[in-house]
C-alpha positions in Angstrom: -26.8 26.1 -10.0 -24.7 28.0 -7.2 -25.4 25.2 -4.7 -24.3 22.4 -6.9 -21.3 23.9 -8.3 -20.0 24.4 -4.7 -21.2 20.9 -3.7 -19.0 19.7 -6.5 -16.2 21.6 -5.3 -16.4 20.7 -2.0 -16.9 17.0 -2.7 -13.8 17.5 -5.2 -11.2 18.9 -2.5 -12.2 16.5 0.2 -11.3 13.6 -2.0 -8.3 15.2 -3.2 -6.0 15.7 -0.5 -5.5 11.9 0.5 -4.5 10.8 -3.2 -2.2 14.1 -3.3 -0.9 12.6 0.4 -0.2 9.6 -0.3 3.0 8.6 -1.8 2.9 5.5 -4.2 4.9 2.6 -4.3 4.8 -0.4 -7.0 5.3 -4.0 -6.3 4.9 -6.3 -8.8 3.7 -10.2 -7.8 5.2 -12.9 -10.4 6.3 -16.3 -10.5 4.7 -16.0 -6.7 7.9 -13.3 -5.3 7.2 -10.0 -4.6 9.6 -7.4 -6.7 11.1 -5.5 -5.0 11.1 -7.9 -1.9 11.9 -4.6 0.3 10.7 -1.1 -0.3 12.1 1.6 1.8 9.9 4.3 2.5 9.7 7.9 4.8 8.3 7.2 8.8 5.1 9.0 9.6 3.7 9.4 5.9 0.8 7.8 4.7 1.4 5.4 1.8 0.1 3.7 -1.4 0.9 0.3 -2.1 0.1 -0.4 -6.1 0.3 -4.2 -6.4 0.3 -5.6 -9.7 -0.1 -9.3 -9.8 1.3 -10.9 -13.1 0.5 -14.4 -12.0 -2.5 -16.9 -13.7 -3.5 -17.2 -9.9 -4.7 -15.4 -7.1 -2.3 -14.7 -4.2 -3.7 -12.7 -1.0 -1.3 -10.2 0.4 -0.8 -10.5 4.0 0.6 -8.5 7.0 0.3 -8.8 10.5 2.7 -6.4 11.0 0.9 -3.8 9.0 -2.6 -5.4 9.9 -3.7 -5.7 6.1 -4.8 -8.5 4.1 -6.4 -8.3 0.3 -6.8 -11.1 -2.3 -4.8 -10.0 -5.3 -6.4 -11.2 -8.6 -4.5 -12.8 -11.4 -3.4 -10.1 -14.1 -5.1 -7.0 -11.6 -3.5 -4.3 -9.7 -4.5 -3.8 -6.3 -4.3 -0.6 -4.4 -3.4 -1.0 -0.5 -3.3 2.3 1.8 -0.9 1.9 4.8 0.7 4.8 7.5 1.9 6.7 8.6 4.5 4.5 10.4 7.1 4.4 13.2 10.1 3.7 12.2 11.1 -0.3 11.9 10.6 -2.9 9.3 7.2 -4.7 8.6 6.9 -8.0 6.8 4.2 -9.3 4.5 3.8 -12.2 2.9 1.6 -14.3 0.1 -1.1 -16.4 2.0 -1.3 -18.8 -1.1 2.7 -18.9 -1.6 4.4 -18.3 2.1 7.6 -19.7 1.3 8.8 -17.7 -1.3 6.2 -14.6 -1.7 7.4 -12.8 1.0 8.8 -9.2 1.6 9.2 -6.0 3.7 8.3 -2.1 4.4 11.4 -1.1 5.7 10.5 2.6 7.5 13.3 4.9 7.9 13.4 8.2 9.3 12.8 10.1 12.9 9.9 9.3 15.2 7.0 11.8 15.1 6.8 13.7 18.4 3.4 14.2 18.2 2.5 10.3 18.1 
């Protein structure tokens, strides 16, 4: 029984740290537009983007700068983890609506000397 409790504790504490460290930022996709179009985040930090697609059609979140892509299903929430990032501007767009669905992650702060 002790071994089982120890294993459960180890599993719980190995999963908790990343979810506690990653700060959450919310984006909404509505009428083929991202709201807000720009989010400002701190440098050198792990981030969790929670994206809610309020449209009735799917969209694909795509970013060459962030090296991420993910299908956003209609009327659903999706999560994308990014970072840690150096200061700068990181563009993203909706691949199915590139003329309207676009935005950026603006990373502000000091460059980490360890990187």
